[in-house]
KEKE-717648 format. One line per 4 residues: for each residue x, y, z of C-alpha. Coordinates in nm, 2 decimals. Layout:
X:Y:Z  ...
This chain:
0.00:0.00:0.00  0.29:0.24:0.03  0.58:0.35:0.24  0.57:0.30:0.61
0.54:0.67:0.70  0.21:0.70:0.88  0.25:0.46:1.17  0.60:0.42:1.33
0.75:0.07:1.36  0.73:0.06:1.74  0.35:0.13:1.73  0.29:-0.14:1.47
0.49:-0.39:1.68  0.31:-0.33:2.01  -0.03:-0.33:1.83  0.06:-0.68:1.68
-0.02:-0.54:1.33  0.19:-0.82:1.16  -0.03:-1.09:1.32  -0.34:-0.93:1.18
-0.18:-0.91:0.83  -0.11:-1.28:0.85  -0.48:-1.35:0.91  -0.56:-1.15:0.60
-0.28:-1.30:0.39  -0.40:-1.66:0.48  -0.72:-1.58:0.27  -0.52:-1.51:-0.04
-0.53:-1.74:-0.34  -0.16:-1.76:-0.40  0.17:-1.72:-0.22  0.23:-1.40:-0.42
-0.09:-1.25:-0.29  0.00:-1.34:0.07  0.34:-1.19:0.04  0.19:-0.87:-0.10
-0.06:-0.85:0.19  0.22:-0.89:0.45  0.40:-0.59:0.29  0.10:-0.36:0.34
0.16:-0.06:0.57  -0.04:0.25:0.65  0.05:0.57:0.48  -0.03:0.57:0.11
-0.24:0.88:0.14  -0.60:0.94:0.24  -0.76:0.94:-0.11  -0.57:0.62:-0.22
-0.67:0.44:0.11  -1.04:0.54:0.06  -1.03:0.41:-0.30  -0.89:0.08:-0.18
-1.15:0.05:0.09  -1.43:0.11:-0.16  -1.29:-0.16:-0.39  -1.26:-0.41:-0.11
-1.62:-0.34:0.01  -1.75:-0.37:-0.35  -1.58:-0.70:-0.40  -1.69:-0.83:-0.06
-2.05:-0.74:-0.13  -2.03:-0.92:-0.47  -1.87:-1.23:-0.32  -2.14:-1.23:-0.05
-2.41:-1.23:-0.32  -2.23:-1.46:-0.55  -2.04:-1.72:-0.34  -2.03:-1.95:-0.64
-1.82:-1.69:-0.84  -1.52:-1.88:-0.97  -1.17:-1.72:-0.93  -0.87:-1.85:-1.12
-0.55:-2.01:-1.00  -0.29:-1.74:-0.97  0.06:-1.87:-1.08  0.41:-1.75:-0.99
0.57:-1.68:-1.33  0.83:-1.43:-1.19  1.13:-1.65:-1.26  1.05:-1.70:-1.63
0.95:-1.33:-1.67  1.28:-1.23:-1.51  1.47:-1.45:-1.76  1.28:-1.30:-2.05
1.43:-0.96:-1.98  1.77:-1.09:-2.08  1.82:-1.10:-2.45  1.89:-1.45:-2.59
1.79:-1.63:-2.27  1.60:-1.96:-2.29  1.31:-2.04:-2.06  1.29:-2.38:-1.89
0.99:-2.60:-1.95  0.85:-2.51:-1.60  0.88:-2.14:-1.68  0.69:-2.19:-2.01
0.42:-2.38:-1.81  0.40:-2.10:-1.56  0.35:-1.85:-1.84  0.08:-2.07:-1.98
-0.10:-2.06:-1.64  -0.05:-1.68:-1.63  -0.23:-1.64:-1.97  -0.51:-1.88:-1.85
-0.56:-1.69:-1.53  -0.56:-1.36:-1.71  -0.82:-1.48:-1.96  -1.05:-1.63:-1.70
-1.03:-1.33:-1.46  -1.09:-1.09:-1.75  -1.40:-1.29:-1.85  -1.53:-1.30:-1.49
-1.47:-0.92:-1.45  -1.64:-0.85:-1.78  -1.95:-1.05:-1.69  -1.97:-0.88:-1.35
-1.88:-0.53:-1.48  -2.20:-0.37:-1.34  -2.13:-0.51:-0.99  -1.75:-0.46:-1.00
-1.71:-0.13:-1.17  -1.43:-0.04:-0.93  -1.22:-0.34:-1.06  -1.25:-0.25:-1.43
-0.89:-0.12:-1.43  -0.77:-0.48:-1.37  -0.94:-0.61:-1.69  -0.74:-0.36:-1.90
-0.41:-0.49:-1.75  -0.47:-0.86:-1.80  -0.29:-0.99:-2.11  -0.49:-1.24:-2.32
-0.34:-1.45:-2.60  -0.54:-1.77:-2.65  -0.33:-1.90:-2.93  0.00:-1.86:-2.74
-0.17:-2.01:-2.43  -0.28:-2.32:-2.63  0.07:-2.35:-2.78  0.25:-2.34:-2.44
0.02:-2.60:-2.30  0.13:-2.83:-2.58  0.49:-2.79:-2.49  0.53:-2.85:-2.11
0.35:-3.02:-1.83  0.34:-2.93:-1.45  0.64:-3.15:-1.38  0.85:-2.96:-1.62
0.87:-3.23:-1.89  0.85:-3.14:-2.26  0.55:-3.31:-2.43  0.56:-3.51:-2.75
0.31:-3.26:-2.89  0.57:-2.98:-2.87  0.67:-3.05:-3.24  0.61:-3.32:-3.50
0.99:-3.38:-3.52  1.01:-3.44:-3.14  0.72:-3.68:-3.16  0.89:-3.87:-3.44
1.22:-3.89:-3.26  1.06:-4.02:-2.94  0.87:-4.28:-3.13  1.20:-4.41:-3.28
1.36:-4.39:-2.93  1.08:-4.60:-2.78  1.12:-4.85:-3.05  1.50:-4.86:-3.00
1.45:-4.93:-2.62  1.20:-5.20:-2.70  1.45:-5.37:-2.93  1.72:-5.37:-2.67
1.48:-5.52:-2.41  1.37:-5.79:-2.65  1.73:-5.87:-2.76  1.85:-5.89:-2.40
1.56:-6.11:-2.29  1.64:-6.35:-2.58  2.00:-6.35:-2.49  1.92:-6.41:-2.12
1.71:-6.72:-2.22  2.00:-6.85:-2.42  2.24:-6.86:-2.13  2.32:-7.18:-1.95
2.13:-7.27:-1.63  2.46:-7.25:-1.45  2.49:-6.88:-1.52  2.13:-6.77:-1.51
1.96:-6.62:-1.20  1.61:-6.77:-1.13  1.33:-6.53:-1.24  1.58:-6.30:-1.39
1.47:-6.01:-1.62  1.62:-5.71:-1.80  1.68:-5.41:-1.57  1.84:-5.07:-1.59
2.15:-4.95:-1.39  2.28:-4.60:-1.43  2.07:-4.56:-1.74  2.21:-4.87:-1.90
2.03:-5.20:-1.98  2.17:-5.49:-1.79  2.10:-5.86:-1.72  2.16:-6.04:-1.38
2.40:-6.34:-1.40  2.58:-6.55:-1.15  2.93:-6.43:-1.07  3.09:-6.74:-1.23
2.91:-6.66:-1.56  3.09:-6.32:-1.60  3.35:-6.47:-1.84  3.08:-6.64:-2.05
2.87:-6.32:-2.09  3.15:-6.06:-2.12  3.06:-5.69:-2.13  3.07:-5.44:-1.85
2.96:-5.50:-1.49  2.74:-5.21:-1.39  2.64:-5.33:-1.04  2.63:-5.64:-0.81
2.39:-5.77:-0.54  2.44:-5.72:-0.17  2.59:-6.07:-0.13  2.81:-6.03:-0.44
2.67:-6.36:-0.59  2.48:-6.18:-0.87  2.63:-5.94:-1.12  2.44:-5.69:-1.33
2.62:-5.70:-1.66  2.57:-5.49:-1.98  2.66:-5.75:-2.25  2.83:-5.65:-2.57
2.50:-5.69:-2.75  2.35:-5.41:-2.54  2.65:-5.19:-2.60  2.60:-5.19:-2.97
2.22:-5.13:-2.95  2.27:-4.85:-2.70  2.47:-4.65:-2.95  2.16:-4.60:-3.15
1.97:-4.49:-2.84  2.23:-4.24:-2.75  2.22:-4.09:-3.10  1.84:-4.06:-3.08
1.87:-3.90:-2.73  2.11:-3.64:-2.86  1.86:-3.56:-3.14  1.58:-3.53:-2.88
1.79:-3.29:-2.67  1.87:-3.07:-2.97  1.50:-3.06:-3.07  1.39:-2.97:-2.72
1.64:-2.69:-2.70  1.52:-2.56:-3.04  1.16:-2.56:-2.92  1.25:-2.38:-2.59
1.46:-2.12:-2.77  1.19:-2.06:-3.03  0.91:-2.02:-2.78  1.13:-1.80:-2.56
1.19:-1.56:-2.85  0.82:-1.56:-2.94  0.73:-1.46:-2.58  1.00:-1.19:-2.55
0.80:-0.91:-2.72  0.51:-0.97:-2.48  0.73:-0.94:-2.18  0.59:-0.60:-2.06
0.23:-0.72:-2.10  0.30:-1.04:-1.92  0.46:-0.85:-1.63  0.16:-0.62:-1.61
-0.08:-0.92:-1.62  0.11:-1.09:-1.33  0.09:-0.77:-1.13  -0.28:-0.73:-1.20
-0.34:-1.08:-1.08  -0.15:-1.02:-0.76  -0.34:-0.69:-0.70  -0.67:-0.88:-0.75
-0.55:-1.15:-0.50  -0.48:-0.89:-0.23  -0.83:-0.74:-0.29  -0.98:-1.09:-0.28
-0.80:-1.17:0.05  -0.91:-0.84:0.20  -1.27:-0.89:0.08  -1.30:-1.24:0.23
-1.15:-1.10:0.56  -1.41:-0.82:0.56  -1.69:-1.08:0.52  -1.54:-1.29:0.80
-1.51:-0.99:1.03  -1.85:-0.85:0.93  -1.66:-0.52:0.86  -1.77:-0.22:0.67
-1.54:0.04:0.51  -1.50:0.35:0.73  -1.53:0.70:0.59  -1.20:0.89:0.61
-1.21:1.25:0.72  -0.94:1.50:0.66  -0.64:1.52:0.90  -0.78:1.85:1.02
-1.10:1.69:1.14  -1.15:1.66:1.52  -1.43:1.40:1.49  -1.40:1.03:1.54
-1.67:0.77:1.56  -1.62:0.39:1.58  -1.93:0.18:1.55  -1.92:-0.18:1.67
-1.54:-0.19:1.68  -1.38:-0.52:1.77  -1.02:-0.65:1.80  -0.94:-0.86:1.49
-0.72:-1.10:1.67  -1.00:-1.18:1.92  -1.23:-1.25:1.63  -1.00:-1.53:1.52
-1.07:-1.71:1.84  -1.39:-1.89:1.76  -1.45:-2.00:2.13  -1.48:-1.64:2.26
-1.76:-1.39:2.22  -1.62:-1.05:2.13  -1.80:-0.75:2.28  -1.80:-0.45:2.04
-1.73:-0.10:2.15  -1.88:0.23:2.03  -1.68:0.55:2.07  -1.76:0.90:1.95
-1.52:1.19:2.00  -1.67:1.53:1.92  -1.48:1.85:1.83  -1.30:1.98:2.13
-1.26:1.64:2.29  -0.90:1.55:2.24  -0.82:1.31:2.53  -1.00:1.01:2.66
-0.91:0.87:3.00  -1.03:0.52:3.04  -1.04:0.38:3.39  -1.16:0.06:3.55
-1.03:-0.26:3.71  -0.75:-0.48:3.58  -0.85:-0.75:3.32  -1.14:-0.52:3.23
-1.03:-0.49:2.87  -0.87:-0.14:2.87  -0.55:-0.26:2.69  -0.75:-0.46:2.44
-0.96:-0.14:2.37  -0.64:0.06:2.30  -0.50:-0.20:2.07  -0.83:-0.25:1.89
-0.86:0.12:1.82  -0.50:0.14:1.70  -0.54:-0.16:1.47  -0.86:-0.02:1.33
-0.68:0.30:1.24  -0.37:0.12:1.10  -0.58:-0.13:0.89  -0.80:0.15:0.75
-0.51:0.35:0.64  -0.36:0.04:0.48  -0.67:-0.02:0.27  -0.79:-0.31:0.47
-1.16:-0.30:0.59  -1.14:-0.33:0.97  -1.39:-0.50:1.20  -1.63:-0.21:1.24
-1.99:-0.14:1.16  -2.15:0.10:0.92  -2.13:0.47:1.01  -1.77:0.46:1.13
-1.58:0.78:1.06  -1.21:0.83:1.12  -0.98:1.13:1.07  -0.66:1.07:0.87
-0.36:1.04:1.11  -0.02:1.14:0.99  0.13:0.92:1.26  0.02:0.68:1.54
0.22:0.64:1.86  0.17:0.36:2.12  0.31:0.31:2.47  0.14:-0.02:2.56
0.26:-0.31:2.78  0.56:-0.39:2.99  0.87:-0.31:2.78  1.14:-0.36:3.04
1.48:-0.42:2.87  1.76:-0.59:3.05  1.99:-0.55:2.74  1.95:-0.18:2.74
1.93:-0.15:3.13  1.58:0.00:3.11  1.33:-0.05:3.39  0.96:-0.06:3.31
0.92:0.30:3.41  1.22:0.41:3.21  1.08:0.23:2.90  0.75:0.41:2.94
0.94:0.74:2.97  1.13:0.67:2.65  0.81:0.61:2.47  0.64:0.92:2.61
0.95:1.13:2.51  0.91:0.99:2.15  0.54:1.09:2.16  0.61:1.44:2.29
0.89:1.49:2.03  0.69:1.40:1.72  0.31:1.41:1.80  0.11:1.69:1.64
-0.25:1.78:1.57  -0.30:1.50:1.32  -0.15:1.23:1.54  -0.30:0.95:1.75
-0.14:0.87:2.08  -0.23:0.55:2.27  -0.09:0.53:2.63  -0.15:0.24:2.86
-0.14:0.26:3.24  -0.02:0.62:3.24  0.16:0.73:3.55  0.24:0.39:3.69
0.58:0.26:3.79  0.69:0.55:4.02  0.57:0.75:4.32  0.19:0.80:4.27
0.20:1.18:4.33  0.49:1.22:4.09  0.32:0.99:3.84  0.00:1.20:3.86
0.18:1.52:3.82  0.38:1.40:3.52  0.08:1.23:3.36  -0.13:1.55:3.39
0.14:1.77:3.24  0.18:1.53:2.94  -0.20:1.51:2.89  -0.24:1.89:2.90
0.05:1.93:2.66  -0.10:1.68:2.41  -0.44:1.84:2.44  -0.29:2.18:2.37
-0.12:2.04:2.05  -0.45:1.89:1.93  -0.32:1.53:1.95  -0.60:1.28:1.99
-0.49:1.09:2.30  -0.63:0.77:2.44  -0.51:0.69:2.79  -0.58:0.41:3.04
-0.51:0.46:3.41  -0.60:0.37:3.77  -0.50:0.71:3.90  -0.80:0.89:4.06
-0.65:1.23:4.00  -0.66:1.18:3.62  -1.03:1.10:3.64  -1.09:1.45:3.78
-0.95:1.62:3.47  -1.28:1.59:3.29  -1.42:1.94:3.31  -1.59:2.18:3.06
-1.33:2.32:2.82  -1.05:2.09:2.94  -1.06:1.87:2.62  -1.04:1.56:2.85
-1.33:1.31:2.87  -1.37:1.02:3.11  -1.47:0.67:3.00  -1.48:0.33:3.16
-1.52:-0.03:3.08  -1.81:-0.16:3.27  -1.77:-0.42:3.55  -2.04:-0.63:3.71
-2.01:-0.56:4.08  -2.22:-0.86:4.18  -2.02:-1.12:3.99  -1.69:-0.93:4.01
-1.62:-0.98:3.65  -1.59:-0.74:3.35  -1.86:-0.69:3.09  -1.62:-0.51:2.84
-1.88:-0.25:2.75  -1.72:0.09:2.69  -1.91:0.38:2.86  -1.80:0.73:2.77
-1.86:1.02:3.01  -1.81:0.83:3.34  -1.49:0.72:3.52  -1.46:0.36:3.63
-1.39:0.21:3.97  -1.07:0.00:4.02  -1.25:-0.26:4.23  -0.92:-0.35:4.40
-1.07:-0.39:4.75  -1.38:-0.57:4.61  -1.17:-0.82:4.42  -0.95:-0.88:4.72
-1.27:-0.94:4.93  -1.39:-1.18:4.67  -1.06:-1.37:4.69  -1.10:-1.42:5.06
-0.88:-1.15:5.22  -0.95:-1.10:5.59  -1.23:-0.85:5.64  -1.05:-0.68:5.92
-0.76:-0.59:5.68  -1.00:-0.47:5.41  -1.20:-0.25:5.65  -0.88:-0.09:5.77
-0.77:-0.04:5.41  -1.10:0.14:5.33  -1.04:0.37:5.62  -0.70:0.46:5.48
-0.85:0.58:5.15  -0.83:0.96:5.10  -1.16:1.13:5.18  -1.21:1.27:4.83
-1.13:0.94:4.66  -1.36:0.75:4.90  -1.64:0.99:4.83  -1.59:0.94:4.45
-1.59:0.56:4.50  -1.92:0.59:4.69  -2.07:0.82:4.42  -1.96:0.58:4.15
-2.11:0.28:4.34  -2.44:0.46:4.38  -2.44:0.56:4.01  -2.37:0.20:3.90
-2.65:0.07:4.12  -2.90:0.33:3.97  -2.78:0.24:3.62  -2.83:-0.13:3.68
-3.18:-0.06:3.81  -3.25:0.15:3.50  -3.11:-0.11:3.27  -3.32:-0.38:3.43
-3.63:-0.16:3.40  -3.55:-0.09:3.04  -3.50:-0.46:2.96  -3.84:-0.53:3.12
-4.01:-0.26:2.92  -3.85:-0.39:2.60  -3.98:-0.74:2.68  -4.33:-0.60:2.74
-4.31:-0.41:2.42  -4.20:-0.72:2.23  -4.49:-0.92:2.40  -4.73:-0.64:2.29
-4.61:-0.66:1.93  -4.64:-1.04:1.94  -4.99:-1.03:2.08  -5.09:-0.77:1.82
-4.96:-0.98:1.54  -5.13:-1.29:1.69  -5.46:-1.10:1.71  -5.43:-0.99:1.35
-5.35:-1.34:1.24  -5.65:-1.47:1.43  -5.88:-1.21:1.28  -5.77:-1.31:0.93
-5.83:-1.67:1.02  -6.18:-1.59:1.13  -6.25:-1.41:0.81  -6.12:-1.71:0.62
-6.34:-1.94:0.82  -6.64:-1.72:0.77  -6.58:-1.72:0.39  -6.53:-2.09:0.39
-6.85:-2.16:0.59  -7.05:-1.94:0.36  -6.92:-2.12:0.05  -6.99:-2.45:0.22
-7.35:-2.35:0.30  -7.41:-2.24:-0.06  -7.28:-2.58:-0.18  -7.50:-2.76:0.06
-7.80:-2.56:-0.05  -7.72:-2.64:-0.41  -7.70:-3.01:-0.32  -8.03:-2.99:-0.13
-8.19:-2.84:-0.43  -8.08:-3.12:-0.65  -8.21:-3.37:-0.40  -8.54:-3.20:-0.37
-8.58:-3.19:-0.75  -8.51:-3.56:-0.76  -8.77:-3.62:-0.48  -9.03:-3.41:-0.67
-8.97:-3.59:-1.00  -9.00:-3.93:-0.83  -9.32:-3.82:-0.65  -9.47:-3.70:-0.98
-9.38:-4.03:-1.15  -9.54:-4.22:-0.86  -9.86:-4.01:-0.88  -9.89:-4.05:-1.26
-9.82:-4.42:-1.23  -10.09:-4.46:-0.97  -10.34:-4.27:-1.17  -10.29:-4.48:-1.48
-10.32:-4.81:-1.30  -10.62:-4.73:-1.09  -10.83:-4.53:-1.33  -11.07:-4.26:-1.23
-11.26:-4.47:-0.97  -11.01:-4.44:-0.70  -10.78:-4.18:-0.87  -10.86:-3.89:-0.64
-10.79:-4.09:-0.33  -10.47:-4.24:-0.46  -10.34:-3.91:-0.59  -10.41:-3.74:-0.26
-10.22:-4.02:-0.09  -9.92:-4.00:-0.33  -9.92:-3.62:-0.30  -9.90:-3.64:0.08
-9.60:-3.89:0.05  -9.43:-3.66:-0.21  -9.47:-3.36:0.02  -9.33:-3.55:0.31
-9.03:-3.66:0.11  -8.95:-3.30:0.00  -8.99:-3.17:0.36  -8.76:-3.44:0.49
-8.50:-3.34:0.23  -8.53:-2.98:0.34  -8.49:-3.08:0.70  -8.18:-3.27:0.62
-8.04:-2.95:0.45  -8.12:-2.74:0.76  -7.94:-2.99:0.98  -7.63:-2.98:0.76
-7.61:-2.60:0.75  -7.32:-2.48:0.97  -7.45:-2.31:1.29  -7.19:-2.04:1.29
-7.26:-1.95:0.93  -7.63:-1.92:1.02  -7.55:-1.69:1.31  -7.34:-1.47:1.09
-7.61:-1.47:0.82  -7.87:-1.37:1.08  -7.66:-1.08:1.19  -7.62:-0.97:0.83
-8.00:-1.01:0.78  -8.08:-0.79:1.08  -7.81:-0.54:1.00  -7.95:-0.49:0.65
-8.30:-0.40:0.75  -8.44:-0.72:0.58  -8.79:-0.81:0.47  -9.08:-0.92:0.69
-9.28:-1.24:0.62  -9.58:-1.15:0.40  -9.40:-0.85:0.23  -9.47:-0.84:-0.14
-9.15:-0.83:-0.35  -9.03:-0.86:-0.71  -8.71:-1.05:-0.82  -8.48:-0.79:-0.99
-8.33:-1.04:-1.23  -8.64:-1.20:-1.38  -8.92:-0.96:-1.28  -9.12:-1.25:-1.11
-9.34:-1.13:-0.82  -9.40:-1.31:-0.50  -9.44:-1.29:-0.12  -9.17:-1.32:0.16
-9.22:-1.64:0.36  -8.92:-1.62:0.59  -8.55:-1.54:0.60  -8.30:-1.83:0.62
-7.93:-1.77:0.68  -7.83:-1.47:0.45  -8.11:-1.53:0.20  -8.48:-1.46:0.18
-8.74:-1.74:0.11  -8.98:-1.60:-0.15  -9.29:-1.79:-0.28  -9.36:-1.72:-0.65
-9.60:-1.91:-0.87  -9.62:-2.19:-0.61  -9.24:-2.23:-0.61  -9.03:-2.12:-0.31
-8.70:-1.95:-0.40  -8.40:-1.86:-0.18  -8.25:-1.53:-0.30  -8.02:-1.27:-0.16
-8.20:-0.96:-0.02  -8.00:-0.74:-0.26  -8.19:-0.90:-0.55  -8.54:-0.82:-0.42
-8.75:-0.51:-0.49  -9.01:-0.43:-0.23  -9.37:-0.39:-0.36  -9.52:-0.32:-0.02
-9.54:-0.44:0.33  -9.76:-0.73:0.44  -10.14:-0.64:0.44  -10.39:-0.91:0.51
-10.31:-1.26:0.59  -10.34:-1.61:0.46  -10.58:-1.64:0.18  -10.52:-1.29:0.06
-10.45:-1.21:-0.30  -10.09:-1.21:-0.42  -9.94:-0.95:-0.65  -10.06:-1.02:-1.01
-10.40:-1.14:-0.90  -10.30:-1.50:-0.81  -10.47:-1.65:-0.51  -10.26:-1.83:-0.25
-10.26:-2.21:-0.26  -10.46:-2.23:0.07  -10.78:-2.07:-0.09  -10.74:-2.17:-0.46
-11.03:-2.37:-0.58  -10.96:-2.71:-0.71  -10.67:-2.77:-0.48  -10.31:-2.80:-0.61
-10.25:-2.79:-0.98  -10.24:-3.13:-1.14  -10.35:-3.31:-0.83  -10.73:-3.26:-0.84
-10.92:-3.17:-0.53  -10.73:-3.22:-0.21  -11.02:-3.22:0.02  -11.16:-2.96:0.25
-10.89:-2.80:0.47  -10.61:-2.99:0.31  -10.28:-2.79:0.26  -10.18:-2.74:-0.09
-9.85:-2.88:-0.21  -9.57:-2.62:-0.26  -9.27:-2.66:-0.48  -8.92:-2.69:-0.35
-8.71:-2.39:-0.25  -8.44:-2.34:-0.51  -8.10:-2.16:-0.50  -7.99:-2.10:-0.86
-7.63:-2.16:-0.94  -7.46:-1.97:-1.23  -7.27:-2.28:-1.34  -7.29:-2.66:-1.36
-7.00:-2.90:-1.39  -7.06:-3.22:-1.60  -6.70:-3.35:-1.60  -6.68:-3.71:-1.50
-7.04:-3.79:-1.62  -7.13:-4.02:-1.91  -7.33:-3.88:-2.21  -7.64:-4.06:-2.10
-7.63:-3.89:-1.75  -7.60:-3.53:-1.86  -7.97:-3.48:-1.97  -8.12:-3.48:-1.63
-7.84:-3.26:-1.48  -7.87:-3.00:-1.76  -8.25:-2.99:-1.73  -8.22:-2.94:-1.35
-7.97:-2.66:-1.39  -8.18:-2.49:-1.65  -8.49:-2.51:-1.42  -8.30:-2.36:-1.13
-8.15:-2.09:-1.34  -8.49:-1.98:-1.48  -8.66:-1.99:-1.14  -8.37:-1.80:-0.99
-8.39:-1.53:-1.25  -8.04:-1.58:-1.39  -7.96:-1.43:-1.73  -7.71:-1.70:-1.83
-7.55:-2.02:-1.71  -7.20:-2.16:-1.75  -7.20:-2.54:-1.84  -6.86:-2.70:-1.78
-6.82:-3.02:-1.98  -6.45:-3.03:-2.05  -6.28:-3.08:-2.39  -6.21:-3.46:-2.39
-6.36:-3.63:-2.70  -6.62:-3.37:-2.75  -6.91:-3.61:-2.69  -7.04:-3.42:-2.38
-7.01:-3.08:-2.56  -7.21:-3.22:-2.86  -7.49:-3.36:-2.63  -7.51:-3.03:-2.44
-7.55:-2.85:-2.77  -7.83:-3.08:-2.87  -8.02:-3.03:-2.54  -7.98:-2.65:-2.56
-8.10:-2.65:-2.93  -8.43:-2.81:-2.83  -8.48:-2.58:-2.53  -8.73:-2.30:-2.59
-8.62:-2.12:-2.28  -8.26:-2.08:-2.41  -8.23:-1.77:-2.63  -7.87:-1.85:-2.75
-7.56:-2.04:-2.65  -7.19:-2.02:-2.74  -6.86:-2.17:-2.67  -6.66:-2.01:-2.38
-6.39:-1.75:-2.45  -6.03:-1.84:-2.36  -6.07:-1.66:-2.03  -6.39:-1.85:-1.96
-6.26:-2.20:-2.03  -6.25:-2.21:-2.41  -6.39:-2.52:-2.58  -6.44:-2.69:-2.24
-6.73:-2.46:-2.15  -7.07:-2.36:-2.31  -7.25:-2.04:-2.21  -7.63:-2.05:-2.24
-7.84:-1.73:-2.23  -8.22:-1.73:-2.15  -8.50:-1.54:-2.33
């Protein structure tokens, strides 16, 4: 990222900056990327650092959305590229293979960046630097393999030479195997075969057979009983092999020299491509680290800014420990606040806080997104100083206090208005009064210079420097006084207690000694401790109350959501019950129609058989049975009707004003007139022309309230059935005082579904549906027969053609069901 000029080496060392870089570098794709990450230091300039942070955050967001995005293998081709700079140099096969990988990685990354250009616009500069040469890439992969061997495909001549070479080797083996078989049993070794020693073909023979075989002894067994001899026959055949091997070597050198010369003009482009891949690797490592930390890029302010705000800051090394929960801190320094004095007990996290803040600044100025939340704002620091930890040095004869003084002198020598000073345990290691005096003088000097100073201390006198206009602000890391353990929550604006005596009491110190120690505390300090204790108690009570209120608020939200869900469920149940009631009414109507038709058939059959002699009596009897069957069907329907749906319907009836029994009404759809009999569920039962209909109140027009009673005249001049002469129509006289039969109550349905029926079964269903539609005053009916073979559709058309009540019919539109539906309109 640049030259190490914004944070001095001592500060980076005590902050353990190198360990954090190692965490980041471990997420790189290559050793080159890891090396480059480890070289990063703060100080490249505010604008450059801000650009780097934006690039890292952009890539992190993209990787979070696209975890399947493929990244290429990044090779190390530096050795071959370095050789290419020397004119006339020849690359080794491994170097050529590395260059091939370099071209592959450049091509794949360029393609990936091009495809994600809208999401990775900040990385567009890398695509321009990546060198692509598919033909050269393919050629280099034909030459060398990952082990550094030159392939047969490098040239036709090399392939020809190696084929001859393999044949020559095979000839040697065959010749020696034949020779071995021809030897006497006295000289042969059992299960002997041709082997190779020092690149020469040999056969194993017994030592006494050396004179018989001749040739050169290349090796012998551990016991010396077996000799590995290259016989004269092999010497002659190996000459051909050696000649071919020399030809092979010359061809390989020619290929390597030729390819090296072909690559030399592209040397600058290849170097640029290698650099672009390494830069991408560092961005990739930093992006993956930002995702692992949950970090967001801070906004950098100018060095003149006196504001600082860290949201959800955490120590990166603590995040690497998966077994520990890291408590984030929030810190805001407003203009005029130049020093923060953090107090509290030991092991409370004060040193961790200082290191975390220093690392957040150093990482940010290095272009690494630190573990902070959105909204973090940091001024640009020209230098960061740190005096943290015990730096006693025996080699330099420095005590702990002397080492602190050396660091403080360094800070006072170089710190300015754009510097950050981190001082741990200020004023310790010497006489307390002198430590307080020196610490106060240093703090006041740094505040006067405008240096942003973060100090941790146990000295009570430093806690009293927080005053209006002083530039010093108190802070503490909270401690649980009941459990005597830290909570690590940073609280600005209030000093912390040291809890030394409380911890000693918890560890079992004698109460007498502790009571005496409390009596020795200075009055002002004891008073401050009492005040802080009371304040902590009040804060704990307020925190408990706030938590309780939050729980009640959450419970209220939960109950409200539950109530809303229950309300929606009730509405759904009401809608379902209403639909179920309508379906049951429709089924009841069909049952009633069936009962009526069977009763009529029974009456007719009885009349034909008995003649006129006993006709009246038999007809009366059949009529009574038919009426009873219809009433039973109606009663079954009423018993099936859901009670809750009936209650809801009754409420809707009463709420709408309704109609009273006996009121004269007209059906809005058909114009038929009738009289209100009763209301049932959400419908009105109207008697018209001897037929009872169930219709919604909205489809009725009032013709007047009830006047008169039974036996009065209905609208249209028709007498009611009770006073009509001649009894019920078609049944003859019913006898004096006999109640006339009334038709079934109907609830017309605008559609009928014939799917699943046979052709012979549709006539009755269609006729019933037409009857109900006409009585219900519907203007049209939708007949669903499906597409299938078309037989049902044809039969429906034949029925409708012969129906005088049907004015017209047509096939359904695509939105109505198309050829699977027929729409019939009534005259």
